[in-house]
C-alpha positions as YAML, in Angstrom:
chain: A
units: angstrom
residues:
- id: 1
  name: MET
  ca: [-7.08, 158.95, 214.45]
- id: 2
  name: ALA
  ca: [-4.90, 161.74, 215.77]
- id: 3
  name: PHE
  ca: [-6.53, 164.70, 217.47]
- id: 4
  name: THR
  ca: [-5.59, 167.77, 215.50]
- id: 5
  name: ILE
  ca: [-6.88, 171.30, 215.80]
- id: 6
  name: HIS
  ca: [-8.80, 170.75, 212.58]
- id: 7
  name: ASN
  ca: [-10.45, 167.53, 213.86]
- id: 8
  name: ILE
  ca: [-11.50, 169.12, 217.16]
- id: 9
  name: GLU
  ca: [-12.85, 172.19, 215.41]
- id: 10
  name: GLU
  ca: [-14.78, 169.97, 213.01]
- id: 11
  name: LEU
  ca: [-16.25, 168.01, 215.93]
- id: 12
  name: LEU
  ca: [-17.35, 171.19, 217.71]
- id: 13
  name: ASN
  ca: [-18.81, 172.62, 214.51]
- id: 14
  name: GLN
  ca: [-20.76, 169.42, 213.93]
- id: 15
  name: GLN
  ca: [-22.08, 169.60, 217.48]
- id: 16
  name: ALA
  ca: [-23.15, 173.18, 216.85]
- id: 17
  name: LYS
  ca: [-25.18, 172.03, 213.82]
- id: 18
  name: ASP
  ca: [-26.88, 169.23, 215.72]
- id: 19
  name: SER
  ca: [-30.00, 170.79, 217.24]
- id: 20
  name: ASP
  ca: [-30.02, 168.55, 220.35]
- id: 21
  name: LEU
  ca: [-26.36, 169.20, 221.16]
- id: 22
  name: ALA
  ca: [-26.45, 172.89, 220.22]
- id: 23
  name: THR
  ca: [-28.85, 173.74, 223.04]
- id: 24
  name: ASN
  ca: [-26.72, 172.05, 225.69]
- id: 25
  name: PRO
  ca: [-25.11, 174.82, 227.83]
- id: 26
  name: GLN
  ca: [-21.95, 172.72, 228.34]
- id: 27
  name: ASN
  ca: [-21.44, 172.45, 224.58]
- id: 28
  name: LYS
  ca: [-21.93, 176.19, 224.15]
- id: 29
  name: ALA
  ca: [-19.29, 176.78, 226.81]
- id: 30
  name: LEU
  ca: [-16.90, 174.36, 225.09]
- id: 31
  name: ARG
  ca: [-17.37, 176.08, 221.74]
- id: 32
  name: ARG
  ca: [-16.82, 179.49, 223.35]
- id: 33
  name: GLU
  ca: [-13.66, 178.22, 225.06]
- id: 34
  name: TRP
  ca: [-12.39, 176.79, 221.79]
- id: 35
  name: ALA
  ca: [-13.21, 179.94, 219.82]
- id: 36
  name: THR
  ca: [-11.23, 182.15, 222.18]
- id: 37
  name: THR
  ca: [-8.23, 180.00, 223.12]
- id: 38
  name: LYS
  ca: [-8.11, 177.12, 220.59]
- id: 39
  name: ARG
  ca: [-7.47, 174.93, 223.62]
- id: 40
  name: LEU
  ca: [-9.54, 172.43, 225.56]
- id: 41
  name: SER
  ca: [-8.58, 170.59, 228.67]
- id: 42
  name: SER
  ca: [-8.56, 166.81, 228.56]
- id: 43
  name: LEU
  ca: [-11.82, 166.78, 230.50]
- id: 44
  name: GLN
  ca: [-13.43, 169.26, 228.11]
- id: 45
  name: LEU
  ca: [-12.36, 167.19, 225.11]
- id: 46
  name: LEU
  ca: [-13.79, 164.06, 226.71]
- id: 47
  name: GLN
  ca: [-17.07, 165.90, 227.40]
- id: 48
  name: ALA
  ca: [-17.28, 166.94, 223.74]
- id: 49
  name: LEU
  ca: [-16.58, 163.39, 222.61]
- id: 50
  name: ARG
  ca: [-19.09, 161.95, 225.09]
- id: 51
  name: ASP
  ca: [-21.82, 164.12, 223.62]
- id: 52
  name: PHE
  ca: [-20.80, 163.52, 220.01]
- id: 53
  name: ILE
  ca: [-20.19, 159.74, 219.97]
- id: 54
  name: PRO
  ca: [-23.82, 158.56, 220.28]
- id: 55
  name: GLY
  ca: [-24.63, 160.26, 216.98]
- id: 56
  name: GLU
  ca: [-21.68, 158.55, 215.32]
- id: 57
  name: LEU
  ca: [-22.48, 155.03, 216.53]
- id: 58
  name: THR
  ca: [-24.90, 154.39, 213.68]
- id: 59
  name: LYS
  ca: [-22.05, 154.99, 211.25]
- id: 60
  name: LEU
  ca: [-19.91, 152.41, 213.05]
- id: 61
  name: LYS
  ca: [-22.35, 149.53, 212.65]
- id: 62
  name: PHE
  ca: [-21.07, 147.05, 210.10]
- id: 63
  name: PRO
  ca: [-23.06, 144.12, 208.68]
- id: 64
  name: TYR
  ca: [-20.53, 141.40, 209.54]
- id: 65
  name: PHE
  ca: [-22.93, 138.51, 208.98]
- id: 66
  name: GLN
  ca: [-23.98, 139.85, 205.61]
- id: 67
  name: MET
  ca: [-20.32, 140.23, 204.64]
- id: 68
  name: HIS
  ca: [-19.67, 136.64, 205.75]
- id: 69
  name: GLU
  ca: [-22.62, 135.33, 203.72]
- id: 70
  name: LEU
  ca: [-21.47, 137.23, 200.64]
- id: 71
  name: SER
  ca: [-17.93, 135.90, 201.08]
- id: 72
  name: ILE
  ca: [-19.19, 132.31, 201.22]
- id: 73
  name: GLN
  ca: [-21.35, 132.96, 198.18]
- id: 74
  name: LEU
  ca: [-18.33, 134.35, 196.29]
- id: 75
  name: LEU
  ca: [-16.19, 131.33, 197.21]
- id: 76
  name: ARG
  ca: [-18.96, 128.98, 196.05]
- id: 77
  name: THR
  ca: [-19.18, 130.90, 192.77]
- id: 78
  name: LEU
  ca: [-15.42, 130.60, 192.27]
- id: 79
  name: VAL
  ca: [-15.58, 126.84, 192.89]
- id: 80
  name: VAL
  ca: [-18.39, 126.40, 190.36]
- id: 81
  name: GLU
  ca: [-16.76, 128.60, 187.71]
- id: 82
  name: LEU
  ca: [-13.18, 127.39, 188.12]
- id: 83
  name: ASP
  ca: [-13.85, 123.75, 189.00]
- id: 84
  name: GLU
  ca: [-12.21, 122.27, 185.89]
- id: 85
  name: GLU
  ca: [-9.06, 124.35, 186.28]
- id: 86
  name: PHE
  ca: [-8.79, 123.51, 189.97]
- id: 87
  name: LYS
  ca: [-9.16, 119.81, 189.18]
- id: 88
  name: LYS
  ca: [-6.49, 120.10, 186.49]
- id: 89
  name: TYR
  ca: [-3.92, 121.98, 188.57]
- id: 90
  name: ILE
  ca: [-4.64, 120.86, 192.13]
- id: 91
  name: GLY
  ca: [-6.39, 117.55, 191.74]
- id: 92
  name: PRO
  ca: [-9.93, 116.20, 191.75]
- id: 93
  name: ARG
  ca: [-10.19, 116.29, 195.54]
- id: 94
  name: TYR
  ca: [-9.13, 119.92, 195.94]
- id: 95
  name: ILE
  ca: [-12.28, 120.56, 197.94]
- id: 96
  name: GLU
  ca: [-14.20, 117.81, 199.67]
- id: 97
  name: ASN
  ca: [-16.71, 119.85, 201.70]
- id: 98
  name: GLU
  ca: [-17.76, 123.43, 202.39]
- id: 99
  name: SER
  ca: [-15.42, 123.79, 205.34]
- id: 100
  name: GLN
  ca: [-12.58, 123.90, 202.79]
- id: 101
  name: LEU
  ca: [-14.01, 126.88, 200.88]
- id: 102
  name: CYS
  ca: [-11.54, 129.11, 202.70]
- id: 103
  name: PHE
  ca: [-8.73, 127.53, 200.63]
- id: 104
  name: VAL
  ca: [-10.16, 128.62, 197.25]
- id: 105
  name: GLY
  ca: [-8.39, 132.00, 197.24]
- id: 106
  name: LEU
  ca: [-5.14, 130.28, 198.22]
- id: 107
  name: TYR
  ca: [-5.53, 127.79, 195.37]
- id: 108
  name: VAL
  ca: [-5.90, 130.65, 192.87]
- id: 109
  name: ILE
  ca: [-2.71, 132.27, 194.17]
- id: 110
  name: ILE
  ca: [-0.79, 128.97, 194.18]
- id: 111
  name: VAL
  ca: [-1.75, 128.24, 190.57]
- id: 112
  name: ALA
  ca: [-0.84, 131.79, 189.51]
- id: 113
  name: PHE
  ca: [2.53, 131.57, 191.26]
- id: 114
  name: GLN
  ca: [3.31, 128.13, 189.80]
- id: 115
  name: SER
  ca: [2.34, 129.34, 186.31]
- id: 116
  name: LYS
  ca: [4.76, 132.26, 186.63]
- id: 117
  name: ARG
  ca: [7.55, 130.02, 187.90]
- id: 118
  name: ALA
  ca: [6.97, 127.53, 185.09]
- id: 119
  name: ALA
  ca: [7.04, 130.29, 182.48]
- id: 120
  name: GLU
  ca: [10.29, 131.67, 183.90]
- id: 121
  name: HIS
  ca: [11.78, 128.18, 184.05]
- id: 122
  name: ILE
  ca: [11.20, 127.50, 180.36]
- id: 123
  name: GLY
  ca: [12.19, 131.04, 179.40]
- id: 124
  name: ILE
  ca: [8.94, 132.51, 178.16]
- id: 125
  name: SER
  ca: [7.25, 135.73, 179.13]
- id: 126
  name: ALA
  ca: [4.88, 135.29, 182.04]
- id: 127
  name: ALA
  ca: [2.02, 137.55, 181.01]
- id: 128
  name: GLY
  ca: [-0.12, 136.40, 183.92]
- id: 129
  name: SER
  ca: [-2.11, 133.45, 185.05]
- id: 130
  name: LYS
  ca: [-5.29, 132.82, 183.08]
- id: 131
  name: LEU
  ca: [-6.86, 131.32, 186.21]
- id: 132
  name: LEU
  ca: [-6.04, 134.46, 188.21]
- id: 133
  name: GLU
  ca: [-7.51, 136.64, 185.46]
- id: 134
  name: ARG
  ca: [-10.70, 134.54, 185.39]
- id: 135
  name: ALA
  ca: [-10.97, 134.65, 189.17]
- id: 136
  name: GLY
  ca: [-10.56, 138.44, 189.04]
- id: 137
  name: LYS
  ca: [-13.30, 138.73, 186.42]
- id: 138
  name: ILE
  ca: [-15.61, 136.54, 188.52]
- id: 139
  name: LEU
  ca: [-14.90, 138.73, 191.55]
- id: 140
  name: GLU
  ca: [-15.59, 141.94, 189.60]
- id: 141
  name: ASP
  ca: [-18.89, 140.55, 188.28]
- id: 142
  name: PHE
  ca: [-19.85, 139.36, 191.75]
- id: 143
  name: VAL
  ca: [-19.15, 142.76, 193.31]
- id: 144
  name: ARG
  ca: [-21.07, 144.53, 190.55]
- id: 145
  name: GLU
  ca: [-24.11, 142.25, 191.06]
- id: 146
  name: ASN
  ca: [-24.08, 142.39, 194.86]
...
């Protein structure tokens, strides 16, 4: 993120709204300095950021493990729903164990690409891969449910 006048002013205004930071004499001095000159030294900017960042840390937390679990669950759902198509296009041993779940998205793309190439080769309109459309529908339903 670039530091613009607008971003710095927004940061200082947010600090002014925060009751704990608003009473800090250093923050009052920074806001006064900004209001009169629209300039802060590097040190002053770092002081403002130092005071503001702890309040922002809760927004930065991301549930990585939950995202990983949901991703695995989605891949399992795709395997169950598209098993027959995968067997038809890729072969019956397209996935032998769960460590190969990461290839499921790739298999969908490969089948879609090959379908398009085959349609172009025989001179028909390639409206889109049915497997890709089904995978997209499964993904949409999964996102809606979770």
